[in-house]
Structures are given as structure tokens and as C-alpha cells.
N, C-alpha and C positions, 0 to 999 in steps of 0.2 A: 504494500500500500504506500505509494509515494505521497508523503505529506509535506515534502519540501523539495525545492529545486536545488540539486547539488551544485550547479553552477553559481547560483546566488550565494549559497553557503560558502563556497570556496572563495568567491570574490569578497564577501564580508570578512572572512578570516584573513585573507591576504592583505586587506587594507586596515585591519584593526590594530596594527602595530603603531607605536608612537612615531611621530614624524621627527621629533627632536628628543635628544636624550633627556630623560627625567620628566618629560611631559606626557601625561596620559589623560587625554580628555574624554575617553570612553565614547568614541563615536567612530564610525567607519563609513567610507564612501562606497555606495553600491549603486551601480547604474546611474551615476551622476547625482545621487541624492545622499545627503549626510544622514546616517541612521544612528541615533543615540543608543547606547547599551549600558547606561548607568542603572543603578538600582531602581529608580523611579520609572524609567522607560520600560524596563523588563516587567516590573510588577503591573504597570498599566496595561501592557500588552497581554499579560496573562489574566487580567481581570481581577487581580487581587492586590491592590496597591498596599505596599508595606509602608507603614507610618513609623518613622523612627523619631525618638526624642533627640534633642540637641546633644551632640557628641556621642550618640549611640551608633554602633556599627551593626550591619547585618551579619548573620552567621558566617557567610562566605568570607567577608572581610576579616572577621575575627579569626577564623581558621587560617586564612592566608597569612596573617601576621604571626602565626605561631612559628617558633624556630625549629620545632621537631614535630613529626607526625603529619606533615602536609606533603602529599604525594602529587606533585605537579604533573607528572606523566599520566596519572589517573584521570585528570580533568581535561587534558589536552587533546 
């Protein structure tokens, strides 16, 4: 069951890398349009907006910040 277009996914991933060292604006250019993929954009797309309090981080960001136990290959 194709639920996604592999060409769009590949283009998104190819363009989701920072353009400048240290700059991560969480958006990617796909077919000429800038697509945000920050926490708010993803949650809005999924129909379940995540509301965080000031200075609160989502679970992914918290886990990503761990120095041990984060398997980057598993999410890549």
C-alpha cells in the first residue's frame, strides 16, 4: 500500500541538512516549497498538536540530548 511518494521523501531528506554549520532551522525545500518539520508543524500535520510549556522539551529532544542510550542509526 503506497502511502507516500518515495521521490518526495528522498528529496525532503536530501534537503533537510543544515545549509550552514551550526544552523538548523528545521525546514526542507521540496519541489520549490519550504516545508517546516519542527515540533509544531509535525504535530499539526498529525492532528495532535503538542503544547509545551516554556522551556519544556518534547520527548525526542530530551532523548536526543542524552549522552548515552541514543541510537542515531535506529532513527535514520
